[in-house]
C-alpha positions in Angstrom: 146.1 45.0 97.6 144.3 42.8 99.9 144.8 43.5 103.4 147.7 41.1 104.1 149.6 42.8 101.3 148.6 46.4 102.3 149.7 45.5 106.3 153.2 43.9 104.8 154.0 47.0 102.7 152.9 49.3 105.2 155.4 47.6 108.0 158.4 47.9 105.1 157.9 51.6 104.6 157.6 51.9 108.4 161.0 50.2 108.9 162.6 52.3 105.9 161.2 55.8 106.9 159.4 55.5 110.4 156.1 55.6 111.5 153.6 58.0 110.4 153.5 61.2 112.3 150.2 63.0 111.7 148.0 61.5 108.9 145.7 58.8 110.1 144.4 57.2 107.2 141.9 54.1 106.7 144.0 51.8 104.5 141.5 48.4 104.6 139.3 47.1 107.0 140.3 47.9 110.4 143.9 48.9 109.3 144.7 52.5 109.7 148.4 54.3 109.1 148.4 55.2 112.8 145.3 53.9 114.9 141.6 53.3 114.5 141.1 56.1 117.4 141.4 59.7 116.0 144.5 61.5 116.0 143.6 65.1 115.9 143.9 66.0 112.3 140.4 64.4 111.6 138.8 67.8 112.7 140.9 70.0 110.2 140.3 67.5 107.5 136.6 68.1 108.1 136.9 71.8 107.9 138.8 72.0 104.5 136.3 69.1 103.0 133.3 71.1 103.9 134.6 74.6 103.0 136.0 73.2 99.5 132.6 71.6 98.8 130.2 74.7 100.2 132.4 77.3 98.2 133.0 75.4 94.9 129.4 73.6 94.9 130.9 69.8 94.7 134.1 68.2 94.8 133.5 65.6 92.1 135.5 67.2 88.9 137.5 69.9 90.5 141.5 70.5 90.0 143.0 70.7 93.3 146.5 71.4 94.6 147.6 70.3 98.1 150.9 72.2 99.0 153.5 70.6 101.5 151.2 67.9 101.4 152.8 65.7 104.3 151.6 62.3 104.2 148.9 62.9 102.0 145.6 62.6 103.9 144.0 66.1 102.3 144.8 64.8 98.8 143.6 61.3 99.3 140.2 62.5 101.0 139.5 64.7 98.0 140.9 62.2 95.7 138.2 59.7 97.0 135.8 62.3 96.3 136.3 62.8 92.7 138.7 65.5 92.5 142.0 65.4 90.2 144.8 66.5 92.6 148.4 67.4 92.3 150.1 67.1 95.6 153.6 68.8 96.1 155.7 67.5 98.9 159.5 68.2 99.8 160.5 65.2 101.8 160.9 61.5 99.7 160.0 60.0 103.5 156.5 61.7 103.6 155.8 61.2 99.7 156.8 57.6 100.0 153.9 57.0 102.5 151.6 59.1 100.6 152.0 57.0 97.5 151.7 54.0 99.3 148.2 55.0 100.9 147.0 55.9 97.2 148.0 52.4 95.8 146.1 51.0 98.9 143.1 52.8 98.2 143.3 52.6 94.6 143.4 56.6 94.3 146.9 56.8 92.5 145.5 57.6 89.3 143.7 60.9 90.6 146.6 62.1 92.5 150.1 63.6 91.1 152.3 63.4 93.7 155.4 65.2 93.2 158.8 65.9 95.0 159.6 69.6 94.9 159.5 72.8 96.9 156.6 74.8 97.2 158.5 78.0 96.8 159.0 76.8 93.1 155.1 77.1 92.4 154.0 78.9 88.9 151.0 78.7 86.8 153.4 77.9 83.9 154.7 74.8 85.5 151.4 74.0 87.5 148.6 75.2 86.0 145.5 76.6 87.6 143.4 74.9 90.0 139.7 75.2 91.3 141.2 74.8 95.1 144.6 75.3 96.7 145.3 74.3 100.1 148.1 76.2 101.9 148.1 74.1 105.2 150.6 74.8 108.0 153.1 76.2 105.5 153.2 80.0 105.5 154.9 80.2 109.4 157.6 78.0 107.9 158.7 80.8 105.5 161.0 83.5 105.6 160.4 86.9 104.9 161.7 87.1 101.2 159.9 84.0 100.3 156.6 84.7 101.9 155.7 87.6 99.5 156.4 86.4 96.2 155.0 82.6 97.3 151.3 84.0 98.7 151.5 86.1 95.0 151.8 82.7 93.3 149.0 81.5 95.4 146.7 83.8 94.1 148.4 82.8 90.4 147.6 79.5 90.4 144.0 79.8 92.3 141.1 80.1 89.9 138.7 80.3 92.7 139.5 79.0 96.4 142.7 79.2 98.4 142.4 77.7 102.0 145.0 79.0 104.4 145.7 77.3 107.7 148.5 79.0 109.5 150.1 80.8 112.6 149.7 84.3 112.9 151.8 87.0 115.0 150.2 87.9 118.0 153.3 89.9 119.3 154.6 91.9 116.1 158.1 92.9 116.9 159.0 93.8 113.4 158.3 94.8 110.0 158.8 94.0 106.2 158.0 96.3 103.2 157.0 95.1 99.9 156.1 97.2 96.8 155.8 100.4 99.3 153.4 98.6 101.7 154.4 97.9 105.3 153.5 94.4 107.0 153.9 93.4 110.3 155.1 90.4 112.1 157.8 88.4 113.9 160.9 86.1 113.2 160.7 82.8 114.7 163.1 80.0 114.9 163.2 77.1 112.5 166.6 75.2 112.7 170.1 75.5 114.0 172.0 77.5 111.6 174.8 75.3 111.6 172.7 72.0 111.1 173.1 70.1 107.9 170.7 69.9 105.2 170.1 66.3 106.1 169.5 67.3 109.8 167.0 69.7 108.3 165.2 67.4 106.3 165.0 64.8 108.8 163.1 67.7 111.0 159.7 67.0 109.6 157.9 69.7 111.2 159.8 72.4 110.2 160.8 74.4 107.3 163.0 72.5 104.3 166.2 74.7 104.8 165.5 78.0 106.1 166.8 78.5 109.7 164.4 81.0 110.7 160.8 82.2 109.5 158.8 85.3 109.3 155.2 85.1 110.2 152.8 88.1 109.6 150.0 89.3 112.0 146.5 88.4 110.9 145.9 91.9 109.1 149.1 91.8 107.6 148.5 88.6 105.9 144.7 89.7 104.8 146.1 92.6 103.2 148.5 91.0 101.6 146.0 88.4 99.9 144.2 91.3 98.9 146.9 92.7 97.2 147.8 89.6 95.5 144.4 89.5 93.8 142.1 87.8 96.0 138.6 89.8 96.5 137.7 88.4 99.8 139.2 86.9 102.7 137.0 85.4 105.8 137.8 83.6 108.8 136.3 79.9 109.2 135.0 79.4 112.5 132.7 76.2 111.3 132.9 73.2 111.1 135.1 73.9 114.6 138.5 72.7 115.8 138.0 72.9 119.3 141.5 72.8 120.4 142.9 75.7 117.8 145.3 77.9 120.0 144.5 81.5 119.5 147.3 82.4 117.0 146.1 79.6 114.5 143.5 80.4 112.0 141.7 79.1 108.7 141.3 81.6 106.2 139.2 81.4 103.1 140.5 83.7 99.9 138.2 83.7 97.1 139.0 85.0 93.6 136.4 86.9 91.8 135.3 90.4 90.2 136.1 93.6 92.4 132.5 95.0 93.4 131.9 98.6 94.3 128.6 99.9 95.5 126.4 101.7 92.8 124.0 103.3 94.7 126.4 105.5 97.2 129.6 107.4 97.0 132.6 105.5 96.5 134.2 104.0 100.0 137.0 106.3 100.9 139.3 103.2 102.1 141.4 100.7 100.1 139.7 97.4 99.8 142.7 95.8 100.7 144.3 97.4 103.5 143.4 96.1 106.9 144.3 98.5 109.9 146.8 96.9 112.3 144.8 98.3 115.0 140.9 98.9 115.2 139.5 102.2 115.1 139.9 104.1 118.2 136.4 104.3 118.9 135.7 100.6 118.1 137.8 100.0 121.4 135.9 102.1 124.0 134.1 100.3 125.9 130.8 99.1 124.7 129.6 97.7 128.3 126.7 98.4 130.4 128.8 100.9 132.3 129.6 103.0 129.1 125.8 102.5 128.1 124.7 104.3 131.2 127.3 106.9 131.1 126.2 107.7 127.9 123.0 108.5 129.0 124.2 111.3 131.4 126.1 113.1 128.8 124.4 115.4 126.8 124.0 115.0 122.8 126.1 118.0 121.6 128.9 116.7 123.7 128.6 112.8 122.2 128.8 114.7 118.8 131.7 116.7 119.2 133.4 113.3 120.7 132.6 111.4 117.7 133.9 114.4 115.5 137.3 114.1 117.9 137.4 110.5 117.5 137.2 110.4 113.6 139.9 112.9 113.6 142.3 110.9 115.7 141.3 107.6 113.5 142.2 109.8 110.3 145.7 110.7 112.0 146.4 107.0 112.7 
């Protein structure tokens, strides 16, 4: 497609579906889906691309799953680097824009765009992937869907899962799954009286559920561990300077569980992250505490540590 043809089709798509809402993609020359100026999501794209490359050692030849792909920016970037991508999106308007961009960039042979609900993800239907992207999804799902969805993420991931999501900073309620307790809070998604058509047009909300339940960071990490991931870490670099305190990027890896061979077996469950830090970890570590320690006799410090450990076990 030449630049004039691309520009003409872009105008036609915008007339039918509205302008691009988030993904600023260079289609040809100086023609972008939004603007030649950065629009905001570029920093997250840089982070995701770096993580996939660093963890997997390459991008070329990987099989990647992009869930709720929106207008396709992540799928397109990874496909341009040689990955074979399955991109699932629940709104036809977003898919029309993504498919158009793939045609404009000559990448349609590398991306399988599918209209569908990410809650229907399954290994039987979609297969397994070297890298799975779950970006901006979890906090739009309600409690009954969060748990099986995370379990399916583990089933379809061979190695790497990247989760970018909001987490609860003020847990007000809890949910139970297979005997485990998870902390979180419920949030508003849609007016309960809204129609299906109105909910589909609300592109920054869930597909249909009127409310969502988001776990705390410890509960989410514990859920990932219980679902089959052996390591979970939070990503800080590449930096996203405008990220809010409740928005995080997690890197979850699937491997073979390892335990120390030269020490006694660790006493704790490897998949359980406490909601609160140990009591002794919350004590001041400032200069004031350092000075105070010099005035406390060693026997008293030893007794205090024993009391703190006992208190922690009771929690």
